[in-house]
C-alpha positions in Angstrom: 12.0 -4.2 -7.5 11.0 -7.9 -7.4 12.9 -8.8 -4.3 10.3 -9.4 -1.5 12.8 -9.7 1.3 11.2 -6.7 2.9 8.0 -8.7 3.5 8.0 -9.4 7.3 7.9 -12.9 8.7 4.7 -11.9 10.6 2.9 -11.7 7.2 0.6 -14.8 7.1 -0.1 -14.7 3.4 1.4 -17.9 1.9 4.8 -17.2 0.4 3.7 -18.3 -3.1 0.8 -15.7 -3.0 3.0 -12.8 -1.9 4.2 -11.8 -5.4 0.6 -11.8 -6.7 -0.6 -9.5 -3.9 2.4 -7.2 -4.5 1.6 -7.2 -8.2 -2.0 -6.1 -7.4 -0.8 -3.1 -5.4 1.8 -2.3 -8.0 -0.8 -2.3 -10.8 -3.1 0.0 -8.7 -0.3 2.4 -8.0 1.0 2.4 -11.6 -2.5 3.3 -12.8 -3.8 5.6 -10.1 -1.0 7.1 -8.0 -1.0 10.9 -8.1 1.1 11.8 -5.0 3.0 10.2 -2.2 3.8 11.8 1.1 5.2 10.8 4.5 3.5 13.0 7.1 5.2 11.1 9.9 7.7 8.3 10.1 5.0 5.7 10.8 2.4 7.1 8.4 2.4 7.0 4.6 -0.2 8.9 2.5 -1.0 7.9 -1.1 -3.3 10.1 -3.2 -4.9 7.9 -5.9 -7.0 9.1 -8.9 -10.6 8.1 -8.4 -12.6 6.3 -11.0 -15.3 3.8 -11.5 -14.9 1.1 -8.9 -11.5 2.3 -7.7 -12.5 3.0 -4.1 -14.0 -0.5 -3.9 -10.8 -2.0 -5.3 -8.7 -0.1 -2.8 -11.1 -1.2 0.1 -10.8 -4.8 -1.1 -7.0 -4.8 -1.2 -6.8 -3.1 2.1 -9.1 -5.6 3.8 -7.2 -8.5 2.4 -3.9 -7.0 3.3 -5.1 -6.4 6.9 -6.1 -10.1 7.0 -2.5 -11.3 6.6 -0.5 -8.3 7.8 -2.5 -7.1 10.8 0.2 -4.5 11.7 -1.0 -2.3 8.9 -3.8 0.3 9.6 -5.5 1.5 6.4 -7.7 4.6 6.2 -9.5 5.4 3.0 -10.9 8.9 2.4 -12.6 10.2 -0.7 -12.0 13.8 -1.7 -13.4 15.1 -5.0 -11.4 13.2 -7.7 -8.9 11.7 -5.3 -8.8 8.9 -2.8 -6.4 9.3 0.1 -5.0 5.9 1.3 -3.4 6.4 4.6 -1.2 3.6 5.8 0.2 3.5 9.3 2.2 0.9 11.3 3.6 0.6 14.8 7.3 1.3 15.5 8.3 -2.4 15.1 7.2 -2.3 11.4 8.7 1.1 10.3 11.1 -0.7 8.0 8.2 -2.3 6.2 6.6 1.0 5.7 9.9 2.4 4.5 10.2 -0.4 1.9 6.6 0.1 0.8 7.2 3.9 0.3 10.4 3.2 -1.6 8.7 0.7 -3.9 5.7 3.0 -4.5 8.0 6.0 -5.2 10.1 3.9 -7.6 6.9 3.0 -9.5 5.8 6.6 -9.6 9.0 7.6 -11.3 8.5 5.2 -14.2 
């Protein structure tokens, strides 16, 4: 799923850097994703396996993503051996969250 047409125009990350950022998220999800759920249409929850430095890595990625895509709200919560990454958006960006969920689910099935 290399097509980045789902990335909204409101994203301020330079176009040439977008594939690199997506690859960072993809690598994190490929290595750590345990479960994915959609509690509400505007809310995605990812359960990631914890490990040495993983929470800091997630925090770093979330902060950088918020810097270019301010429509995302990230909440990180540690629970035992899992880190919950909750991602929410406003109504105008539901399609972006849909694409992110589909991309993450596709990676989970590999």
